[in-house]
FIDO-232836 format. One line per 10 residues: their letters; for each residue x, y, z of N, C-alpha, C. Coordinates in steps of 0.001 Angstrom, whole numbers, plus 500000, padded with zeros to 6 digits. Layout:
BEGIN
A	X/Y/Z/X/Y/Z/X/Y/Z | ...
This chain:
BEGIN
XXXXXXXXXX	500850/498802/500000/500000/500000/500000/500880/501240/500000 | 500705/502148/499018/501500/503363/498953/500556/504533/498780 | 500539/505442/499776/499706/506646/499705/498259/506324/499364 | 497733/505230/499952/496329/504911/499782/495994/504213/498477 | 497011/503922/497613/496736/503257/496356/497222/501820/496415 | 496523/500938/495707/496885/499534/495754/498032/499250/494808 | 498906/498355/495235/500025/497944/494419/499548/497006/493318 | 500354/496863/492239/499988/495881/491204/499823/494497/491813 | 498827/493751/491331/498592/492425/491869/497687/492424/493079 | 497126/493596/493448/496214/493666/494598/494931/492924/494272
XXXXXXXXXX	494096/492633/495282/492867/491857/495051/491971/492486/493988 | 491311/491645/493174/490394/492173/492179/489074/492528/492845 | 488128/493012/492019/486886/493523/492565/486128/492489/493385 | 486174/491213/492946/485423/490176/493647/485940/489971/495066 | 487182/490363/495309/487769/490191/496629/487729/491482/497446 | 487473/492607/496782/487503/493887/497471/486374/493987/498481 | 486651/494572/499641/485641/494758/500678/485612/496242/501031 | 484488/496882/500736/484333/498325/500945/483235/498557/501968 | 483501/499423/502927/482491/499838/503902/482080/501276/503617 | 480789/501539/503700/480298/502917/503698/479703/503171/505078
XXXXXXXXXX	480273/504134/505779/479843/504463/507135/479116/505805/507094 | 477886/505804/507555/477042/507000/507500/476424/507204/508884 | 476710/508340/509494/476182/508634/510819/474714/509022/510714 | 473890/508444/511556/472442/508649/511484/472034/509978/512122 | 471332/510832/511319/470835/512122/511849/471920/512759/512720 | 473083/512990/512119/474293/513244/512881/474166/514421/513843 | 473687/515556/513374/473601/516720/514264/472688/516438/515457 | 471552/515783/515189/470635/515450/516280/471284/514458/517242 | 472052/513508/516708/472748/512543/517566/473768/513240/518455 | 474451/514247/517914/475412/515011/518721/474705/515748/519858
XXXXXXXXXX	473541/516323/519555/472801/517029/520601/472340/516058/521685 | 472017/514831/521297/471609/513835/522291/472790/513395/523151 | 474000/513465/522621/475174/513197/523450/475250/514203/524592 | 475006/515465/524245/475080/516529/525244/473910/516484/526198 | 472750/516100/525677/471533/516066/526490/470881/514690/526354 | 471303/513727/527136/470770/512365/527013/469254/512292/527144 | 468638/513275/527805/467182/513249/527971/466457/513439/526634 | 467182/513828/525576/466566/513990/524263/466431/512674/523503 | 467030/511607/524010/466954/510319/523329/465508/509835/523257 | 465103/509430/522064/463740/508960/521868/462741/510069/521615
XXXXXXXXXX	463186/511315/521737/462304/512465/521522/462534/513039/520116 | 461516/513719/519557/461726/514395/518272/462660/515585/518450 | 463749/515607/517692/464759/516661/517807/464970/517291/516437 | 464937/518607/516406/465185/519359/515178/466379/520277/515411 | 467367/520186/514538/468521/521088/514601/468414/522046/513423 | 468402/523323/513712/468264/524308/512652/468398/525706/513195 | 467935/526659/512445/468007/528047/512891/466784/528795/512382 | 466434/529856/513106/465300/530670/512706/464041/530387/513478 | 464104/529475/514460/462902/529146/515225/462752/530020/516468 | 463782/530822/516779/463726/531646/517978/462623/532703/517841
XXXXXXXXXX	462019/533137/518955/460963/534157/518887/461444/535400/518140 | 460632/535868/517221/460993/537051/516452/461693/536735/515149 | 462251/535539/515014/462920/535149/513773/461887/534621/512782 | 462048/535000/511522/461079/534580/510513/461714/533772/509384 | 463054/533754/509324/463741/533064/508240/464680/532031/508833 | 464644/530818/508303/465535/529773/508788/465195/528460/508129 | 466002/527444/508408/465785/526141/507786/466237/525038/508721 | 465741/523844/508451/466103/522656/509220/467412/522098/508678 | 468383/521869/509562/469636/521234/509166/469513/519720/509276 | 468946/519250/510366/468751/517813/510598/467494/517605/511422
XXXXXXXXXX	466759/516579/511097/465601/516167/511888/465781/514714/512283 | 465564/514417/513552/465663/513029/514001/464544/512217/513361 | 464680/510896/513409/463642/510048/512824/462297/510274/513504 | 462313/510552/514808/461060/510834/515523/460412/512108/514992 | 461242/513121/514667/460702/514375/514124/460188/514178/512697 | 460838/513289/511956/460412/513051/510576/459015/512452/510522 | 458632/511750/511564/457283/511180/511596/456212/512260/511623 | 456608/513471/512001/455664/514606/512019/455752/515419/510727 | 456550/514967/509778/456666/515679/508515/457771/516699/508466 | 458688/516670/509435/459825/517587/509428/460950/516950/508629
XXXXXXXXXX	461554/517731/507699/462594/517207/506835/463769/518169/506764 | 464930/517629/506420/466107/518462/506229/465857/519457/505101 | 466365/520683/505263/466250/521780/504302/464853/522387/504267 | 463944/521893/505089/462597/522450/505151/462629/523826/505817 | 461768/524718/505349/461666/526023/506005/461259/525830/507451 | 461858/526591/508336/461604/526398/509755/460145/526673/510089 | 459508/527586/509341/458095/527857/509591/457233/526634/509351 | 457535/525901/508266/456785/524675/507974/457052/523617/509037 | 458298/523548/509498/458637/522576/510541/457847/522859/511815 | 457744/524120/512179/457036/524497/513407/455537/524237/513294
XXXXXXXXXX	455009/524340/512082/453596/524013/511898/453349/522529/512129 | 454291/521700/511698/454145/520253/511859/454506/519780/513263 | 455491/520471/513856/456009/520037/515151/456327/521267/516003 | 455401/521702/516853/455642/522887/517676/456808/522670/518643 | 457352/523761/519133/458453/523688/520098/457939/523250/521463 | 458639/522305/522066/458269/521854/523409/458447/522982/524426 | 459430/523852/524195/459681/524947/525141/458479/525869/525264 | 457726/526004/524190/456557/526880/524203/455263/526101/524429 | 455361/524769/524392/454184/523915/524599/454565/522763/525524 | 454901/523081/526771/455464/522056/527667/454549/520866/527921
XXXXXXXXXX	453273/521010/527772/452371/519896/528048/451933/519140/526817 | 452447/519529/525658/452000/518924/524406/452873/517725/524055 | 452331/516511/524051/453137/515330/523722/453562/515293/522261 | 452917/516121/521429/453261/516176/520010/454123/517386/519684 | 454851/517869/520666/455809/518960/520449/457220/518383/520492 | 458165/519110/519915/459534/518601/519822/460548/519576/520381 | 461795/519129/520388/462911/519922/520901/463699/520508/519729 | 463899/521805/519766/464658/522509/518724/465977/522991/519315 | 467063/522774/518573/468381/523203/519023/469097/523930/517888 | 469873/524967/518221/470609/525696/517184/471804/524890/516673
XXXXXXXXXX	472215/525150/515444/473364/524480/514856/474638/524876/515607 | 475449/523888/515968/476723/524121/516666/477813/523369/515902 | 478267/523955/514788/479180/523250/513900/480500/522892/514565 | 480998/523751/515451/482253/523430/516122/482140/522107/516878 | 481044/521946/517578/480830/520715/518346/480687/519510/517413 | 479904/519672/516343/479699/518562/515423/481007/518169/514734 | 481833/519141/514397/483127/518843/513779/484029/518088/514745 | 483967/518437/516006/484769/517731/517003/484329/516273/517099 | 483029/516049/517168/482515/514679/517246/482842/513922/515954 | 482655/514589/514808/482968/513952/513538/484436/513579/513433
XXXXXXXXXX	485305/514414/513972/486736/514110/513965/487032/512872/514803 | 486332/512733/515927/486514/511536/516761/486120/510272/515991 | 485017/510366/515234/484586/509215/514442/485621/508897/513370 | 486109/509920/512666/487073/509696/511593/488360/509068/512122 | 488758/509431/513326/489963/508823/513899/489804/507305/514018 | 488612/506867/514402/488352/505417/514487/488405/504794/513101 | 487837/505469/512113/487822/504928/510760/489234/504808/510193 | 490062/505818/510438/491446/505743/509968/492204/504626/510676 | 491813/504338/511902/492471/503275/512647/492084/501895/512109 | 490883/501785/511545/490358/500483/511136/490417/500229/509635
XXXXXXXXXX	490565/501256/508827/490540/501074/507379/491927/501071/506760 | 492102/500279/505691/493340/500349/504923/493434/501721/504254 | 492340/502137/503649/492245/503441/503006/490893/504048/503368 | 490876/505351/503621/489647/506046/503998/489414/507209/503042 | 488207/507311/502543/487804/508453/501719/486713/509206/502459 | 487032/510367/502962/486051/511194/503660/485143/511865/502637 | 483858/511767/502861/482875/512391/501975/482338/513677/502592 | 482066/513635/503886/481530/514794/504581/481819/514624/506065 | 481289/515526/506864/481517/515468/508304/480999/514171/508913 | 480017/513533/508252/479377/512365/508856/479328/511152/507940
XXXXXXXXXX	480232/511091/506952/480148/510016/505964/481526/509714/505414 | 481836/508428/505232/483138/508035/504681/483078/506617/504125 | 483977/506337/503179/484188/504992/502663/485492/504441/503233 | 485513/503142/503488/486726/502463/503940/486996/501265/503038 | 488223/501113/502583/488647/499866/501966/489280/499036/503074 | 488701/497863/503361/489185/497009/504455/489590/495632/503934 | 489941/495579/502660/490256/494292/502039/491378/493560/502764 | 492369/494308/503230/493501/493677/503911/493227/493446/505397 | 492093/493939/505890/491795/493832/507321/490857/492674/507664 | 490098/492208/506665/489091/491197/506970/488874/490322/505743
XXXXXXXXXX	487891/489432/505801/487536/488557/504684/486020/488487/504616 | 485482/488034/503467/484038/488068/503304/483303/487221/504326 | 483898/486107/504761/483167/485263/505699/483077/485856/507096 | 483865/486902/507377/483795/487572/508688/483579/489071/508539 | 483203/489511/507322/483042/490946/507073/481944/491557/507933 | 480878/490806/508177/479792/491338/509010/480289/491610/510428 | 481092/490701/510971/481638/490915/512308/482560/492109/512356 | 483353/492307/511302/484239/493469/511255/483427/494755/511223 | 482393/494788/510382/481554/495987/510292/480851/496264/511614 | 480433/495212/512294/479795/495390/513592/480786/495981/514599
XXXXXXXXXX	482050/495552/514489/483090/496110/515358/483254/497606/515100 | 483194/498021/513842/483272/499450/513509/482133/500206/514189 | 480925/499689/514043/479765/500337/514655/479907/500407/516176 | 480341/499329/516774/480436/499273/518227/481506/500215/518764 | 482625/500325/518049/483657/501264/518502/483158/502700/518440 | 482445/503035/517377/481909/504401/517262/480907/504666/518381 | 480023/503707/518637/479021/503887/519692/479667/503967/521065 | 480663/503118/521315/481286/503050/522640/482230/504228/522893 | 483056/504569/521910/484094/505565/522127/483632/506984/521831 | 482644/507137/520962/482165/508484/520614/480759/508711/521150
XXXXXXXXXX	479874/507731/520980/478538/507872/521550/477460/508243/520565 | 477702/508025/519261/476681/508312/518251/476464/507060/517406 | 475248/506876/516874/474966/505685/516073/475424/505847/514628 | 475772/504730/513997/476183/504742/512597/475518/503591/511868 | 475190/503811/510605/474749/502736/509724/475906/502385/508804 | 476117/501094/508593/477256/500631/507800/476772/499695/506702 | 477246/499954/505483/476996/499064/504368/478306/498438/503917 | 478272/497147/503600/479465/496422/503166/479190/495823/501797 | 480101/496051/500846/479916/495556/499491/481263/495550/498780 | 481332/494967/497579/482597/494959/496850/482879/496238/496071
XXXXXXXXXX	481978/497218/496116/482199/498480/495412/481538/499615/496182 | 481945/500842/495869/481504/502014/496612/480011/502280/496439 | 479510/502192/495207/478099/502513/494963/477172/501583/495732 | 477468/500284/495684/476611/499321/496375/476744/499462/497885 | 477951/499754/498368/478146/499937/499809/477305/501100/500325 | 477225/502175/499542/476408/503318/499974/474933/502954/500018 | 474453/502259/499009/473057/501833/499011/472782/500870/500165 | 473758/500039/500498/473585/499102/501610/473481/499840/502942 | 474261/500899/503127/474197/501635/504392/472871/502368/504548 | 472237/502719/503421/470935/503401/503460/469774/502423/503636
XXXXXXXXXX	470036/501142/503468/468964/500153/503321/468224/499865/504619 | 468888/500012/505756/468265/499595/507019/468495/500633/508112 | 468367/501889/507773/468563/502951/508758/467372/503023/509708 | 467588/503542/510945/468877/503939/511526/469599/502771/512182 | 470885/502996/512486/471707/502018/513197/471727/500683/512473 | 471792/500736/511145/471703/499516/510352/473055/498909/510014 | 473014/497660/509579/474198/496953/509098/473744/495979/508017 | 474171/496234/506785/473785/495394/505653/475047/494987/504906 | 475207/493684/504687/476350/493132/503965/475862/492555/502647 | 476476/493001/501553/476135/492501/500220/477397/491860/499640
XXXXXXXXXX	477428/490545/499613/478597/489846/499096/478617/489896/497569 | 479782/489660/496952/479899/489819/495494/478840/489078/494684 | 478527/487855/495050/477566/487071/494275/476120/487551/494446 | 475888/488441/495429/474526/488892/495720/474246/490317/495250 | 475227/490953/494619/475087/492374/494289/473919/492624/493345 | 473843/491889/492242/472779/492145/491268/471400/491935/491883 | 471257/490899/492688/469968/490630/493337/469607/491736/494316 | 470596/492248/495053/470341/493321/496009/469923/494604/495299 | 470604/494921/494204/470350/496187/493517/469039/496192/492742 | 468611/495059/492235/467497/494998/491279/466257/495787/491696
XXXXXXXXXX	465731/495649/492937/464480/496342/493266/464649/497803/493684 | 465855/498289/493776/466086/499647/494281/465597/500677/493266 | 464914/501698/493761/464412/502766/492898/465561/503390/492126 | 465344/503640/490853/466413/504171/490020/466921/505515/490537 | 466050/506278/491201/466474/507575/491733/467493/507439/492850 | 467583/506243/493440/468515/506031/494545/469873/505519/494084 | 470002/505191/492802/471299/504742/492297/472292/505895/492393 | 473484/505590/492881/474494/506632/493112/474774/507395/491816 | 474636/508715/491876/474923/509562/490729/473707/509981/489934 | 472519/509502/490332/471293/509873/489620/470506/510881/490444
XXXXXXXXXX	470294/512053/489883/469521/513084/490551/468084/513087/490061 | 467266/514010/490555/465836/514040/490184/465601/514202/488687 | 466393/515057/488022/466188/515280/486586/466517/514029/485795 | 467667/513402/486095/468056/512197/485379/467086/511053/485675 | 466594/510970/486891/465626/509922/487238/464351/510090/486417 | 463914/511339/486249/462707/511587/485451/462928/511176/483988 | 464121/511478/483481/464427/511099/482093/464478/509575/481937 | 464999/508882/482921/465051/507420/482861/463649/506820/482935 | 462803/507413/483782/461433/506904/483885/460698/507074/482550 | 461033/508124/481820/460426/508319/480502/460816/507204/479542
XXXXXXXXXX	461932/506506/479887/462393/505362/479093/461902/504055/479707 | 460922/504134/480637/460359/502971/481342/461404/502272/482207 | 462362/503032/482695/463378/502501/483612/463021/503006/485009 | 462471/502118/485834/461990/502503/487156/462923/502061/488292 | 463654/500983/488084/464497/500414/489138/465925/500231/488636 | 466812/499928/489592/468188/499624/489216/468233/498383/488335 | 467327/497426/488603/467262/496236/487768/466904/496567/486330 | 465952/497496/486169/465594/497943/484813/466792/498594/484137 | 467510/499406/484876/468673/500095/484318/469766/499096/483939 | 469953/498073/484757/470968/497060/484478/470617/496232/483244
XXXXXXXXXX	469322/496148/482955/468880/495345/481807/468679/496182/480550 | 468862/497479/480662/468632/498365/479522/469731/498185/478476 | 469490/498728/477295/470476/498675/476211/471559/499714/476503 | 472785/499294/476775/473832/500263/477115/474116/501257/475989 | 473910/500823/474721/474153/501732/473603/473095/502830/473563 | 471868/502463/473886/470802/503471/473945/471069/504473/475067 | 471536/503968/476210/471869/504857/477327/473013/505786/476954 | 473999/505256/476243/475130/506083/475824/474691/507140/474819 | 473786/506770/473916/473285/507741/472944/472544/508871/473649 | 471800/508516/474703/470967/509516/475391/471786/510362/476369
XXXXXXXXXX	472715/509714/477098/473399/510424/478192/474918/510476/478054 | 475452/509933/476958/476898/509967/476767/477613/509027/477724 | 478845/509389/478088/479629/508552/478997/478925/508358/480335 | 478132/509347/480741/477416/509226/482004/476451/508049/481953 | 475827/507810/480807/474915/506684/480665/475627/505358/480867 | 476831/505237/480346/477606/504009/480538/477935/503804/482016 | 478322/504899/482683/478661/504797/484112/477455/504333/484933 | 476287/504909/484659/475099/504547/485420/474696/503098/485150 | 474854/502663/483920/474568/501269/483563/475451/500320/484373 | 476733/500643/484443/477655/499780/485179/477345/499781/486671
XXXXXXXXXX	477038/500945/487225/476753/501010/488663/475493/500227/489011 | 474498/500257/488135/473270/499495/488380/473532/497996/488350 | 474641/497594/487730/475013/496186/487672/476055/495823/488735 | 476388/496784/489588/477396/496537/490602/478799/496491/490051 | 479040/497206/488967/480347/497196/488317/481043/498544/488505 | 481059/499005/489706/481720/500268/490051/483150/499934/490491 | 484104/500140/489606/485485/499749/489882/486330/500877/490463 | 485697/501968/490848/486479/503072/491423/487171/502615/492710 | 488452/502894/492853/489134/502566/494116/488746/503561/495200 | 488827/503117/496436/488603/504026/497565/489887/504829/497742
XXXXXXXXXX	489861/506051/497245/491059/506892/497304/490847/508019/498302 | 491811/508265/499157/491667/509350/500135/491682/510703/499452 | 490991/511641/500031/490992/513004/499508/492132/513824/500089 | 492896/513208/500944/494020/513908/501567/494472/513160/502795 | 495611/513544/503309/496123/512924/504513/495278/513347/505713 | 495203/512496/506762/494477/512920/507964/495123/514144/508585 | 494291/514992/509183/494803/516205/509820/495257/515947/511245 | 494802/514846/511807/495153/514549/513191/495036/513050/513425 | 495609/512605/514526/495487/511224/514973/495135/511260/516446 | 494164/510465/516859/493778/510519/518264/493167/509194/518702
XXXXXXXXXX	493093/509040/519995/492384/507931/520624/491645/508472/521829 | 490485/507870/522134/489687/508308/523273/489217/507104/524070 | 488841/507364/525296/488322/506300/526153/487335/506898/527139 | 486183/506241/527274/485164/506687/528216/485183/505788/529448 | 484904/506365/530591/484797/505596/531822/483358/505121/532004 | 483174/504123/532821/481824/503656/533131/481197/504634/534120 | 480613/505678/533573/480143/506759/534430/481305/507679/534759 | 481031/508789/535362/482093/509738/535718/482932/509180/536866 | 484242/509480/536835/485132/509027/537900/485805/510220/538566 | 486001/510119/539872/486730/511132/540639/488141/510658/540964
XXXXXXXXXX	488507/509470/540476/489835/508910/540722/490796/509469/539684 | 491503/510545/540029/492338/511219/539039/493554/510387/538648 | 494019/509541/539541/495135/508668/539174/494711/507713/538061 | 493479/507257/538140/492943/506405/537078/492870/507176/535768 | 492474/508446/535848/492414/509291/534657/493809/509442/534057 | 494802/509699/534904/496177/509858/534419/496668/508582/533741 | 496377/507433/534331/496821/506169/533754/496179/505944/532380 | 494908/506311/532269/494227/506124/530995/494813/507030/529925 | 495106/508276/530300/495709/509205/529343/497090/508727/528920 | 497853/508169/529841/499174/507633/529495/499049/506502/528477
XXXXXXXXXX	498052/505630/528664/497827/504537/527721/497443/505077/526349 | 496559/506076/526330/496132/506673/525062/497292/507381/524379 | 498125/508078/525153/499269/508785/524579/500223/507811/523903 | 500458/506673/524543/501331/505658/523955/500752/505140/522646 | 499436/504892/522632/498785/504363/521433/498830/505374/520287 | 498569/506637/520585/498566/507670/519546/499970/507877/518986 | 500962/507944/519862/502337/508143/519409/502799/506972/518542 | 502423/505761/518952/502799/504579/518167/502138/504616/516794 | 500885/505040/516764/500172/505112/515491/500814/506144/514569 | 501233/507276/515122/501898/508309/514321/503209/507776/513754
XXXXXXXXXX	503953/507053/514568/505219/506486/514106/504990/505507/512964 | 503977/504650/513116/503698/503657/512087/503234/504300/510787 | 502609/505466/510867/502137/506158/509675/503162/507157/509151 | 504364/507155/509739/505411/508102/509331/504936/509545/509424 | 504200/509843/510479/503643/511182/510665/504394/511918/511776 | 504858/513111/511473/505387/514013/512491/504251/514943/512914 | 504331/515510/514102/503253/516356/514603/503827/517602/515256 | 503057/518696/515105/503468/519976/515674/502646/520348/516908 | 501553/519625/517119/500661/519960/518232/500283/518697/518983 | 500298/518788/520304/499912/517688/521181/498774/518181/522063
XXXXXXXXXX	497708/517409/522189/496571/517896/522961/495846/516804/523715 | 495041/517238/524669/494169/516330/525404/492742/516852/525322 | 491809/515939/525489/490396/516298/525609/489876/515670/526884 | 489138/516452/527652/488557/515979/528904/487073/516317/528885 | 486247/515312/529082/484806/515515/529115/484332/515378/530560 | 483700/516434/531059/483175/516430/532417/481651/516459/532368 | 480982/515979/533418/479523/515949/533423/478932/517353/533291 | 477754/517501/532611/476998/516399/531996/477626/515946/530675 | 478022/516889/529823/478804/516559/528652/479536/517810/528181 | 480318/518387/529068/481108/519558/528732/482471/519099/528235
XXXXXXXXXX	482818/519528/527035/484051/519100/526403/485096/520203/526536 | 486241/519862/527109/487334/520809/527290/488545/520303/526520 | 489196/521184/525788/490406/520791/525075/491574/521661/525517 | 492732/521038/525585/493976/521752/525861/495001/521262/524847 | 495726/522174/524237/496708/521778/523238/497938/522660/523326 | 499067/522091/522988/500338/522809/523036/501035/522672/521695 | 501426/523808/521113/502127/523804/519836/503630/523796/520069 | 504327/523026/519241/505770/522873/519344/506449/523710/518260 | 507735/524029/518422/508430/524849/517417/508528/524188/516059 | 508502/522853/516016/508609/522155/514745/508049/520765/514856
XXXXXXXXXX	507920/520043/513735/507332/518702/513752/508264/517688/514412 | 507694/516800/515211/508472/515783/515909/507773/514439/515821 | 508533/513396/516103/508002/512055/516332/508663/511586/517620 | 507995/511844/518740/508637/511635/520050/507600/511139/521051 | 507441/509823/521205/506440/509282/522138/506603/509785/523559 | 507849/509929/524037/508071/510411/525404/507538/511829/525571 | 507678/512632/524523/507190/514013/524590/505666/514040/524624 | 505034/513141/523871/503571/513079/523886/503082/512755/525298 | 503701/511783/525932/503328/511422/527299/503551/512586/528250 | 504704/513237/528146/505044/514346/529044/504054/515498/528919
XXXXXXXXXX	503789/515903/527676/502930/517074/527475/501462/516778/527834 | 500995/515591/527506/499602/515294/527828/499385/515234/529337 | 500333/514687/530068/500199/514660/531522/500225/516062/532095 | 501048/516913/531515/501123/518298/531984/499812/519037/531710 | 499274/518867/530498/498022/519533/530143/496861/519000/530975 | 496927/517719/531294/495855/517098/532075/495795/517622/533496 | 496931/518077/534017/496998/518494/535415/495974/519533/535811 | 495549/520352/534871/494571/521404/535179/493244/520839/535677 | 492960/519570/535321/491653/518993/535634/491666/518145/536898 | 492757/518154/537626/492808/517410/538876/491730/517929/539823
XXXXXXXXXX	491000/517032/540402/489894/517408/541280/488552/517431/540574 | 488568/517319/539242/487316/517304/538468/486793/515872/538341 | 485491/515756/538202/484891/514481/537849/484984/514338/536328 | 485430/513181/535851/485737/513016/534428/484951/511843/533841 | 484317/512086/532691/483563/511042/531995/484379/510374/530900 | 485250/511158/530264/485927/510662/529072/487203/511452/528862 | 488237/510804/528313/489492/511493/528016/489957/511103/526615 | 490759/511966/526027/491313/511682/524713/492667/512337/524563 | 493451/511790/523655/494765/512347/523322/494821/512514/521813 | 495356/513632/521359/495439/513895/519922/496751/514562/519570
XXXXXXXXXX	497335/514133/518449/498439/514870/517845/497922/515414/516518 | 498275/516641/516191/497716/517278/515002/498757/518158/514336 | 498303/518915/513319/499225/519661/512458/500284/518695/511946 | 499821/517646/511277/500691/516542/510880/501535/516879/509658 | 502698/516258/509603/503636/516430/508500/504084/515032/508081 | 503814/514673/506818/504166/513348/506336/505407/513373/505440 | 506159/514465/505475/507356/514553/504642/508449/513650/505196 | 509430/513390/504376/510513/512493/504768/511683/513246/505393 | 511581/514537/505553/512720/515303/506058/512966/515023/507528 | 514095/515472/507995/514467/515264/509387/513518/516030/510297
XXXXXXXXXX	513175/515452/511432/512334/516141/512399/513147/517187/513135 | 512443/518116/513757/513102/519142/514549/513866/518506/515707 | 515065/519015/515945/515884/518517/517042/515345/519057/518361 | 514955/518171/519261/514379/518615/520524/515366/519411/521349 | 516678/519192/521133/517662/519941/521912/517551/521429/521631 | 516931/521773/520514/516825/523182/520169/515561/523840/520669 | 514698/523090/521375/513425/523660/521808/513628/524878/522684 | 514624/524823/523547/514804/525936/524470/515939/526848/524080 | 516455/526680/522828/517571/527507/522420/518874/526822/522775 | 519957/527590/522887/521291/527069/523175/521389/526656/524624
XXXXXXXXXX	521698/525359/524873/521755/524865/526245/522793/525621/527053 | 523926/525955/526421/524992/526580/527184/524611/527955/527685 | 523594/528540/527079/523212/529898/527466/522555/529950/528822 | 521977/528827/529297/521273/528894/530574/522016/528125/531665 | 523293/527869/531438/524057/527205/532472/524141/525717/532240 | 523499/525176/531167/523649/523774/530783/522721/522848/531524 | 522565/521673/530932/521878/520583/531617/520378/520612/531565 | 519731/521490/530790/518266/521518/530777/517730/520308/530013 | 516712/519697/530582/516043/518558/529935/515303/519064/528706 | 515678/518616/527507/515055/519160/526303/513572/518893/526215
XXXXXXXXXX	513065/517861/526895/511627/517610/526852/510877/518427/527878 | 511564/519077/528765/510908/519928/529746/511259/521391/529523 | 512327/521651/528744/512792/523014/528533/511811/523794/527704 | 512266/524936/527133/511360/525849/526455/510241/525145/525722 | 509013/525494/526013/507850/524764/525531/507409/525173/524141 | 508046/526158/523542/507481/526657/522294/506252/527473/522642 | 505252/527375/521798/504031/528136/522024/503028/527281/522759 | 502649/527704/523941/501682/526932/524718/500309/527519/524480 | 499554/526872/523576/498229/527384/523226/497199/526541/523933 | 496524/527098/524915/495531/526357/525672/494158/526926/525372
XXXXXXXXXX	493242/526006/525115/491879/526443/524833/490948/525928/525903 | 489924/526687/526146/488914/526256/527108/487569/526758/526650 | 486595/525893/526698/485244/526318/526358/484267/525401/527050 | 483056/525885/527213/482031/525031/527790/481678/523878/526867 | 481993/524065/525558/481696/522974/524629/482988/522544/523946 | 483368/523201/522845/484555/522755/522137/485277/523938/521532 | 486600/523908/521570/487406/524835/520786/488249/523993/519863 | 488209/524307/518560/488907/523492/517582/490130/524196/517007 | 490477/525352/517500/491523/526145/516884/492815/525360/516689 | 493200/524581/517692/494443/523825/517578/494221/522350/517756
XX	493078/521965/518300/492844/520549/518593/492336/519817/517380 | 491825/520543/516400/491246/519888/515224/492352/519368/514312
């Protein structure tokens, strides 16, 4: 594997195993992390619902809210007609909870999910804040692919706290359709020999790459399902839609040979761990952070990644997320330094009750050049009388962030 691309002689399509991971109603799920009492309730995330506001739209509606006719991108006025605010109708069982968009928080949670995906996938292609493809051909096999996908879901639920739907297939298009097939919190595996049968009944509008206009044009050709599209005359499709027609024909047949290619290197590497309820045992917290620091540093070394920033995340009850990060003068690969700095940053939280901790290295550099010499962190040793410990000496820029929710300036 070189830079996310497969070497010659890599497994063919029949052996390829692709996961599509899609977070369910992601913004609403994030709000439920912060407010567990919202679980099972209709939740709408958007803007413009505040008193006096007349313009706004729905960003995400939970499945419970969708039952009332609330949809993403819907005008907030229409949403309120279908589902009044619980804050203004406290006794109404058919009212819902509205929350403003908090992108910083959602990006932080999404980054935590992506860290797990990068840890588990051979190659990861990020699509959006809440969606990604993974090539896991070298990590698992078809006879145990369902168990591997379940492990992905369980790690996301356990370590981050949000639900995900996962589709498994030999190609990207089918994997995406599989992840949509049994939402929410679904898991669908489509093995190579079952692809055509799985795709056949799917509405043609749901085939990857077909929008409303193209779907209408296909229906005019009596093509209603993916099965119809797979059985259509490819030359007629090419005459009508050009190269795009050929692509859609192949995708309807499960012949999507696109490799899972990353859109770029990861921006950070991290690991997190939640306690069984909040703990006041700070020594236990320190031990957990030390374990996470070792794991993150080892992962950076294995990925040939140098880092300029080292940080910790501490979650205190009910779900207040605090981040602390320290920037270094230059990129390093130094596990001892990661342990030292994370323990130092963690010290501020001694005496706090802690639900969850995390360690992250960021501002990554994947170049092959020499890393910064730690002896130079504090300048010339002889200038201060000699003998300064380079891992404790001049800290570079100590950038510490604190917020009731999340600061991503350096931790992202």
